[in-house]
Each structure stands twice: as C-alpha cells, then as structure tokens.
N, CA and C atoms as an extended XYZ file, in Angstrom:
378
Properties=species:S:1:pos:R:3:atomname:S:1:resname:S:1:resid:I:1 pbc="F F F"
N       -27.836      -30.011        5.686 N   MET     1
C       -26.355      -30.291        5.324 CA  MET     1
C       -25.909      -28.630        4.753 C   MET     1
N       -24.385      -28.486        5.307 N   ASN     2
C       -24.231      -27.027        4.680 CA  ASN     2
C       -23.121      -27.173        3.990 C   ASN     2
N       -22.785      -27.103        2.964 N   ILE     3
C       -22.137      -26.788        1.881 CA  ILE     3
C       -22.254      -25.140        0.971 C   ILE     3
N       -21.123      -24.366        1.645 N   PRO     4
C       -20.897      -23.395        1.032 CA  PRO     4
C       -20.077      -22.657       -0.095 C   PRO     4
N       -20.848      -21.768       -0.857 N   ASN     5
C       -21.095      -21.294       -1.999 CA  ASN     5
C       -19.536      -20.911       -2.966 C   ASN     5
N       -18.764      -20.528       -1.540 N   ASP     6
C       -17.421      -19.827       -2.309 CA  ASP     6
C       -16.473      -20.940       -1.945 C   ASP     6
N       -16.312      -22.032       -1.742 N   LEU     7
C       -15.313      -23.107       -1.738 CA  LEU     7
C       -15.739      -24.215       -3.156 C   LEU     7
N       -14.767      -24.955       -2.927 N   LYS     8
C       -14.605      -26.251       -3.887 CA  LYS     8
C       -13.704      -27.523       -3.355 C   LYS     8
N       -14.371      -28.604       -4.295 N   TYR     9
C       -15.014      -29.803       -3.285 CA  TYR     9
C       -13.669      -30.962       -3.916 C   TYR     9
N       -13.608      -32.140       -2.821 N   THR    10
C       -13.115      -33.196       -3.791 CA  THR    10
C       -13.528      -34.012       -3.508 C   THR    10
N       -13.820      -35.088       -4.179 N   LYS    11
C       -14.819      -35.938       -4.180 CA  LYS    11
C       -14.932      -37.188       -2.614 C   LYS    11
N       -13.445      -36.586       -2.005 N   GLU    12
C       -13.176      -37.818       -0.507 CA  GLU    12
C       -13.460      -36.930        0.418 C   GLU    12
N       -14.251      -35.684        0.411 N   HIS    13
C       -15.399      -34.784        0.851 CA  HIS    13
C       -14.209      -33.598        1.639 C   HIS    13
N       -13.232      -33.486        1.215 N   GLU    14
C       -12.705      -32.428        1.647 CA  GLU    14
C       -13.063      -30.953        1.241 C   GLU    14
N       -12.760      -29.695        1.909 N   TRP    15
C       -13.216      -28.471        1.104 CA  TRP    15
C       -12.045      -27.311        0.662 C   TRP    15
N       -11.687      -26.774       -0.094 N   ILE    16
C       -10.744      -25.846        0.239 CA  ILE    16
C       -11.391      -24.607       -0.074 C   ILE    16
N       -10.604      -23.779        0.669 N   ARG    17
C       -10.903      -22.096        0.497 CA  ARG    17
C        -9.153      -21.475        0.346 C   ARG    17
N        -9.307      -20.678       -0.889 N   VAL    18
C        -8.531      -19.852       -1.710 CA  VAL    18
C        -8.114      -18.250       -1.670 C   VAL    18
N        -7.587      -18.185       -0.717 N   GLU    19
C        -6.655      -17.020       -0.857 CA  GLU    19
C        -5.538      -15.898       -1.405 C   GLU    19
N        -5.451      -15.404       -2.152 N   GLY    20
C        -4.308      -15.933       -2.804 CA  GLY    20
C        -3.454      -17.030       -3.418 C   GLY    20
N        -2.400      -17.290       -3.095 N   LYS    21
C        -2.035      -18.704       -3.627 CA  LYS    21
C        -1.889      -19.597       -2.170 C   LYS    21
N        -2.483      -19.018       -0.664 N   THR    22
C        -3.244      -20.247        0.313 CA  THR    22
C        -4.092      -20.738        0.100 C   THR    22
N        -4.263      -21.908        0.710 N   GLY    23
C        -5.801      -23.108        0.661 CA  GLY    23
C        -5.445      -23.256        2.062 C   GLY    23
N        -6.719      -22.757        2.553 N   THR    24
C        -7.372      -23.568        3.740 CA  THR    24
C        -8.308      -24.760        3.491 C   THR    24
N        -7.758      -25.714        3.887 N   VAL    25
C        -8.411      -27.040        3.939 CA  VAL    25
C        -9.090      -27.687        5.269 C   VAL    25
N       -10.313      -28.739        5.164 N   GLY    26
C       -10.890      -28.816        6.691 CA  GLY    26
C       -11.932      -30.288        5.667 C   GLY    26
N       -12.194      -30.715        6.526 N   LEU    27
C       -13.243      -32.088        6.141 CA  LEU    27
C       -15.276      -31.255        5.586 C   LEU    27
N       -15.564      -31.646        4.709 N   THR    28
C       -17.250      -30.873        4.887 CA  THR    28
C       -18.089      -31.353        6.121 C   THR    28
N       -19.047      -30.409        6.030 N   ASP    29
C       -20.048      -31.169        6.738 CA  ASP    29
C       -20.815      -32.363        6.656 C   ASP    29
N       -20.624      -32.763        5.216 N   TYR    30
C       -20.732      -34.418        5.139 CA  TYR    30
C       -19.976      -35.379        5.115 C   TYR    30
N       -18.628      -34.980        5.621 N   ALA    31
C       -17.819      -35.773        5.924 CA  ALA    31
C       -18.034      -36.084        7.482 C   ALA    31
N       -17.933      -34.765        8.183 N   GLN    32
C       -17.717      -34.984        9.714 CA  GLN    32
C       -19.427      -35.914        9.864 C   GLN    32
N       -20.525      -35.916        9.645 N   GLY    33
C       -21.796      -36.574        9.880 CA  GLY    33
C       -20.925      -37.697        9.264 C   GLY    33
N       -20.702      -38.108        8.455 N   GLU    34
C       -20.827      -39.676        8.412 CA  GLU    34
C       -19.630      -40.239        9.523 C   GLU    34
N       -18.241      -39.750        9.734 N   LEU    35
C       -17.469      -40.119       10.332 CA  LEU    35
C       -18.367      -40.183       12.020 C   LEU    35
N       -18.836      -39.295       12.355 N   GLY    36
C       -20.039      -39.230       13.648 CA  GLY    36
C       -18.572      -38.359       14.495 C   GLY    36
N       -18.821      -39.083       16.000 N   ASP    37
C       -18.110      -37.425       16.885 CA  ASP    37
C       -16.739      -37.945       16.658 C   ASP    37
N       -15.462      -36.756       16.358 N   ILE    38
C       -13.962      -36.911       15.924 CA  ILE    38
C       -13.450      -36.734       17.382 C   ILE    38
N       -12.648      -37.551       17.763 N   ILE    39
C       -11.867      -37.308       18.825 CA  ILE    39
C       -10.198      -37.247       18.694 C   ILE    39
N        -9.792      -37.349       17.371 N   TYR    40
C        -8.390      -36.733       17.419 CA  TYR    40
C        -8.032      -36.803       15.455 C   TYR    40
N        -7.476      -35.810       15.898 N   VAL    41
C        -6.761      -35.337       14.324 CA  VAL    41
C        -5.526      -35.386       14.031 C   VAL    41
N        -4.760      -36.076       13.685 N   ASP    42
C        -3.389      -36.446       13.053 CA  ASP    42
C        -2.888      -35.627       12.136 C   ASP    42
N        -1.812      -34.918       12.508 N   VAL    43
C        -1.053      -33.681       10.523 CA  VAL    43
C        -0.029      -34.188       11.054 C   VAL    43
N         1.217      -34.747       10.865 N   THR    44
C         2.238      -34.751       10.656 CA  THR    44
C         3.561      -34.491        9.359 C   THR    44
N         1.898      -33.693        8.727 N   THR    45
C         2.840      -32.542        7.047 CA  THR    45
C         2.908      -31.965        6.955 C   THR    45
N         3.319      -31.330        8.070 N   VAL    46
C         3.759      -29.509        8.364 CA  VAL    46
C         4.759      -29.174        7.274 C   VAL    46
N         4.894      -28.584        6.834 N   GLY    47
C         6.540      -28.013        6.217 CA  GLY    47
C         6.858      -28.878        4.667 C   GLY    47
N         5.637      -29.990        4.742 N   ASN    48
C         6.101      -31.273        3.287 CA  ASN    48
C         5.559      -30.847        2.382 C   ASN    48
N         6.188      -31.126        1.072 N   ASP    49
C         4.826      -30.645       -0.165 CA  ASP    49
C         4.238      -31.826       -0.311 C   ASP    49
N         3.080      -31.660       -0.780 N   VAL    50
C         2.188      -32.772       -1.176 CA  VAL    50
C         1.940      -32.449       -2.405 C   VAL    50
N         1.442      -33.872       -3.137 N   ALA    51
C         0.700      -33.519       -4.537 CA  ALA    51
C        -0.790      -33.414       -4.300 C   ALA    51
N        -1.298      -32.979       -4.959 N   GLN    52
C        -2.786      -33.378       -4.768 CA  GLN    52
C        -3.360      -34.875       -5.179 C   GLN    52
N        -3.889      -34.841       -4.081 N   GLY    53
C        -4.408      -35.767       -4.288 CA  GLY    53
C        -3.729      -36.929       -2.872 C   GLY    53
N        -2.489      -36.557       -2.333 N   ASP    54
C        -1.849      -37.237       -1.416 CA  ASP    54
C        -2.774      -36.962        0.280 C   ASP    54
N        -2.318      -37.919        0.735 N   ILE    55
C        -2.440      -37.998        2.093 CA  ILE    55
C        -1.894      -36.845        3.016 C   ILE    55
N        -2.537      -36.051        4.005 N   PHE    56
C        -1.880      -35.085        4.473 CA  PHE    56
C        -1.885      -35.570        6.106 C   PHE    56
N        -2.885      -36.257        6.844 N   GLY    57
C        -3.246      -36.826        7.856 CA  GLY    57
C        -4.543      -37.144        8.054 C   GLY    57
N        -4.481      -37.930        9.123 N   THR    58
C        -5.907      -38.420        9.475 CA  THR    58
C        -6.782      -37.959       10.400 C   THR    58
N        -8.084      -38.461       10.653 N   VAL    59
C        -9.142      -37.416       11.408 CA  VAL    59
C        -9.337      -39.050       12.330 C   VAL    59
N        -9.290      -39.163       13.300 N   GLU    60
C        -9.949      -40.415       13.990 CA  GLU    60
C       -11.584      -40.318       14.625 C   GLU    60
N       -12.333      -41.085       14.659 N   ALA    61
C       -14.015      -40.712       15.215 CA  ALA    61
C       -14.178      -42.190       16.050 C   ALA    61
N       -15.041      -42.200       16.813 N   VAL    62
C       -15.349      -42.762       17.692 CA  VAL    62
C       -15.375      -44.237       16.985 C   VAL    62
N       -15.587      -44.598       15.657 N   LYS    63
C       -15.840      -46.037       15.538 CA  LYS    63
C       -14.952      -46.058       13.953 C   LYS    63
N       -14.106      -45.327       13.801 N   THR    64
C       -13.060      -45.227       12.444 CA  THR    64
C       -11.959      -44.368       12.179 C   THR    64
N       -11.183      -44.753       11.293 N   VAL    65
C        -9.903      -44.065       11.217 CA  VAL    65
C        -9.990      -43.461        9.984 C   VAL    65
N        -9.723      -41.971        9.038 N   SER    66
C       -10.143      -42.153        7.979 CA  SER    66
C        -8.941      -41.107        7.267 C   SER    66
N        -8.961      -41.467        6.278 N   ASP    67
C        -7.293      -39.873        5.923 CA  ASP    67
C        -8.043      -39.336        4.947 C   ASP    67
N        -7.046      -38.102        5.014 N   MET    68
C        -7.336      -36.725        4.599 CA  MET    68
C        -6.502      -36.548        3.729 C   MET    68
N        -6.911      -36.080        2.235 N   TYR    69
C        -6.521      -35.730        0.627 CA  TYR    69
C        -6.383      -34.668        0.692 C   TYR    69
N        -4.968      -34.629        0.197 N   SER    70
C        -5.094      -33.004       -0.115 CA  SER    70
C        -5.526      -32.451       -1.949 C   SER    70
N        -6.494      -31.457       -1.665 N   PRO    71
C        -6.986      -31.683       -2.610 CA  PRO    71
C        -5.932      -30.615       -3.798 C   PRO    71
N        -5.139      -30.428       -3.192 N   VAL    72
C        -4.301      -29.729       -4.696 CA  VAL    72
C        -2.703      -29.783       -3.953 C   VAL    72
N        -1.607      -29.279       -4.900 N   SER    73
C        -0.573      -29.639       -4.835 CA  SER    73
C         0.234      -28.279       -4.097 C   SER    73
N         1.079      -28.773       -3.201 N   GLY    74
C         1.779      -27.361       -2.387 CA  GLY    74
C         2.310      -27.967       -1.460 C   GLY    74
N         2.850      -26.868       -0.192 N   LYS    75
C         3.609      -27.152        0.896 CA  LYS    75
C         2.185      -27.115        2.244 C   LYS    75
N         2.477      -27.693        2.869 N   ILE    76
C         1.615      -28.070        4.334 CA  ILE    76
C         2.277      -27.039        4.982 C   ILE    76
N         1.904      -25.622        5.112 N   SER    77
C         1.934      -24.939        5.927 CA  SER    77
C         1.660      -24.320        7.462 C   SER    77
N         0.611      -24.738        7.318 N   GLU    78
C         0.144      -24.803        9.029 CA  GLU    78
C        -0.682      -25.891        8.924 C   GLU    78
N        -0.784      -26.021       10.516 N   PHE    79
C        -1.973      -26.806       11.113 CA  PHE    79
C        -2.768      -26.426       11.841 C   PHE    79
N        -3.742      -26.192       12.029 N   ASN    80
C        -4.473      -26.040       12.862 CA  ASN    80
C        -4.800      -26.521       14.532 C   ASN    80
N        -4.084      -26.094       15.034 N   THR    81
C        -3.581      -26.906       16.764 CA  THR    81
C        -4.790      -26.495       17.496 C   THR    81
N        -5.722      -25.576       16.713 N   ALA    82
C        -6.816      -25.988       18.142 CA  ALA    82
C        -7.694      -26.957       18.109 C   ALA    82
N        -7.267      -27.798       16.970 N   VAL    83
C        -8.804      -29.134       16.954 CA  VAL    83
C        -7.881      -30.313       17.641 C   VAL    83
N        -6.564      -30.028       18.272 N   ASN    84
C        -5.920      -30.820       19.078 CA  ASN    84
C        -6.938      -30.660       20.632 C   ASN    84
N        -7.272      -29.650       20.698 N   ASP    85
C        -7.437      -29.506       22.315 CA  ASP    85
C        -8.823      -29.603       22.195 C   ASP    85
N        -9.112      -29.049       21.180 N   ASN    86
C       -11.113      -29.536       20.649 CA  ASN    86
C       -11.450      -30.292       19.242 C   ASN    86
N       -11.355      -31.233       19.082 N   PRO    87
C       -11.269      -31.982       17.756 CA  PRO    87
C       -12.846      -31.852       17.280 C   PRO    87
N       -13.831      -31.755       18.574 N   ALA    88
C       -15.272      -31.754       18.526 CA  ALA    88
C       -15.250      -30.451       17.569 C   ALA    88
N       -14.442      -29.195       17.513 N   SER    89
C       -14.696      -28.177       16.577 CA  SER    89
C       -15.070      -28.671       14.973 C   SER    89
N       -14.156      -29.720       14.222 N   VAL    90
C       -14.413      -30.122       13.275 CA  VAL    90
C       -15.702      -30.652       13.179 C   VAL    90
N       -16.702      -31.294       14.261 N   ASN    91
C       -18.064      -31.112       14.025 CA  ASN    91
C       -18.738      -30.138       14.197 C   ASN    91
N       -18.396      -29.347       15.047 N   GLN    92
C       -19.594      -28.497       16.015 CA  GLN    92
C       -19.545      -26.989       14.346 C   GLN    92
N       -17.885      -27.114       13.420 N   ASP    93
C       -18.041      -25.678       12.452 CA  ASP    93
C       -16.951      -26.206       11.782 C   ASP    93
N       -17.081      -27.051       10.456 N   PRO    94
C       -16.607      -27.627        9.700 CA  PRO    94
C       -15.764      -26.725        8.760 C   PRO    94
N       -16.506      -25.446        8.127 N   TYR    95
C       -15.940      -24.389        7.873 CA  TYR    95
C       -15.568      -23.186        8.352 C   TYR    95
N       -15.488      -23.711        9.604 N   GLY    96
C       -14.656      -22.414       10.389 CA  GLY    96
C       -13.832      -22.777       11.181 C   GLY    96
N       -13.714      -22.686       12.753 N   ALA    97
C       -12.957      -23.094       13.541 CA  ALA    97
C       -12.725      -24.432       13.708 C   ALA    97
N       -13.543      -25.556       12.322 N   GLY    98
C       -13.051      -27.255       12.475 CA  GLY    98
C       -11.698      -26.638       11.091 C   GLY    98
N       -11.631      -25.889       10.459 N   TRP    99
C       -10.443      -26.449        9.891 CA  TRP    99
C        -9.320      -26.940       10.110 C   TRP    99
N        -8.284      -27.450        8.787 N   LEU   100
C        -7.288      -28.574        9.108 CA  LEU   100
C        -5.888      -27.984        8.924 C   LEU   100
N        -5.965      -27.420        8.080 N   VAL   101
C        -4.370      -26.700        7.212 CA  VAL   101
C        -4.703      -26.047        6.138 C   VAL   101
N        -3.151      -25.396        6.300 N   LYS   102
C        -2.916      -24.472        4.940 CA  LYS   102
C        -2.172      -25.113        4.350 C   LYS   102
N        -2.185      -24.256        3.343 N   ILE   103
C        -1.614      -25.424        2.064 CA  ILE   103
C        -0.862      -23.887        1.261 C   ILE   103
N         0.087      -23.419        1.120 N   GLU   104
C         0.747      -22.935        0.100 CA  GLU   104
C         0.742      -23.614       -1.133 C   GLU   104
N        -0.530      -22.930       -1.897 N   ILE   105
C        -0.492      -23.798       -3.394 CA  ILE   105
C         0.541      -23.261       -4.291 C   ILE   105
N         1.041      -24.675       -5.043 N   SER   106
C         1.749      -24.575       -6.081 CA  SER   106
C         1.939      -24.559       -7.536 C   SER   106
N         0.670      -25.028       -7.487 N   ASN   107
C        -0.404      -25.510       -9.040 CA  ASN   107
C        -1.322      -24.810       -8.954 C   ASN   107
N        -1.871      -23.652       -9.300 N   MET   108
C        -3.351      -23.264       -9.115 CA  MET   108
C        -4.092      -23.978      -10.105 C   MET   108
N        -3.732      -24.472      -11.519 N   GLY   109
C        -4.050      -24.683      -11.541 CA  GLY   109
C        -5.240      -26.550      -11.478 C   GLY   109
N        -4.550      -26.913      -10.612 N   ASP   110
C        -5.443      -28.094       -9.345 CA  ASP   110
C        -6.543      -27.581       -9.389 C   ASP   110
N        -7.009      -26.412       -8.973 N   LEU   111
C        -7.685      -26.237       -8.275 CA  LEU   111
C        -9.626      -26.316       -9.638 C   LEU   111
N        -9.267      -26.112      -10.986 N   ASP   112
C        -9.791      -26.728      -12.171 CA  ASP   112
C       -10.177      -28.069      -12.154 C   ASP   112
N        -9.742      -28.661      -11.104 N   SER   113
C       -10.307      -30.349      -11.387 CA  SER   113
C       -10.895      -30.831       -9.945 C   SER   113
N       -10.905      -29.798       -9.462 N   LEU   114
C       -12.214      -29.711       -8.095 CA  LEU   114
C       -13.620      -29.851       -8.219 C   LEU   114
N       -14.195      -30.194       -7.592 N   ILE   115
C       -15.767      -29.936       -7.485 CA  ILE   115
C       -16.294      -28.669       -6.917 C   ILE   115
N       -17.370      -28.364       -8.118 N   SER   116
C       -18.454      -26.765       -7.697 CA  SER   116
C       -18.958      -27.427       -6.529 C   SER   116
N       -19.345      -26.618       -5.606 N   PRO   117
C       -20.605      -26.349       -4.760 CA  PRO   117
C       -21.689      -27.031       -5.570 C   PRO   117
N       -22.023      -27.387       -6.478 N   GLU   118
C       -23.647      -27.713       -7.432 CA  GLU   118
C       -23.200      -29.123       -7.164 C   GLU   118
N       -21.667      -29.340       -7.811 N   ASP   119
C       -22.109      -31.153       -8.019 CA  ASP   119
C       -21.333      -31.642       -6.989 C   ASP   119
N       -20.988      -31.417       -6.202 N   TYR   120
C       -20.791      -31.766       -4.466 CA  TYR   120
C       -22.057      -31.794       -4.146 C   TYR   120
N       -22.808      -31.328       -4.011 N   LYS   121
C       -24.381      -31.289       -4.148 CA  LYS   121
C       -25.142      -32.616       -4.378 C   LYS   121
N       -24.322      -32.438       -5.655 N   LYS   122
C       -25.134      -33.774       -6.326 CA  LYS   122
C       -24.521      -35.402       -5.860 C   LYS   122
N       -23.147      -34.440       -5.804 N   LEU   123
C       -22.219      -36.132       -5.321 CA  LEU   123
C       -23.018      -36.914       -3.897 C   LEU   123
N       -23.215      -35.947       -2.756 N   VAL   124
C       -23.812      -36.593       -1.811 CA  VAL   124
C       -25.474      -36.196       -1.399 C   VAL   124
N       -26.015      -35.702       -2.220 N   GLY   125
C       -27.752      -36.194       -2.455 CA  GLY   125
C       -28.197      -34.911       -1.645 C   GLY   125
N       -27.677      -33.685       -1.772 N   ALA   126
C       -28.193      -32.611       -0.999 CA  ALA   126
C       -29.211      -32.267       -1.486 C   ALA   126
C-alpha cells in the first residue's frame, strides 16, 4: 500500500497535497482498494465554499457509492475532469492522475488537525 510521506490524511481516507494556499485532494490508495473498481466520480461543488469535513462529492464503485469529505475549509476551485473520461485513474494512480479537486484553503490551521503519514499507516494497519 502506498502512503506518501509528503501528504496529510483524513480518517475518511482523503489526502491533501498543499502548494501555497492551494490543496490538491484525492482518495488514498487504501480507500480505492477498499472501494474496488471506480466507475464514476461526481463533484458538483466547484466554485462552492466548503468547511472542513463537508461532503464535496461522491465516488461510485461497482458495489457501492461513497461520500468524499473536504480535508480543509476553502473554495473548491477545480475538478479533475480527466477522471470523468477515465474513473479508473483513481484506482491506478490515486496520488497522481487520479486526483479529484483543488481547494483554495481559507484556514491553514485546518491542516494541523489532519493525520500524519505515520499515523495514517497505523490507522489502516500498514
């Protein structure tokens, strides 16, 4: 299982990579593995403000639909439309081509409540 050391994580299995005041968000390798083959990603919150923990979209796998939660407060500025054409990229490359949204972070302090890579490994038993 891949758990990059340069990211922060949520207990709901989202990751965030921060560059300046922008966070790129996706599902963890663990999450995509638990969900199975992802067939559809629905994000209708582009342009919306979200609070930390708010649902920003859903991901549909063959057997289930799962909500996705914002790791930080801010404005959803972009959706990775490439996952519409190839939802399997979330399974194949969850930390690269399979990223989901970009968030303009409004409260950098939210990052302090996220899970470190070491603690995330403990959470998922890696």
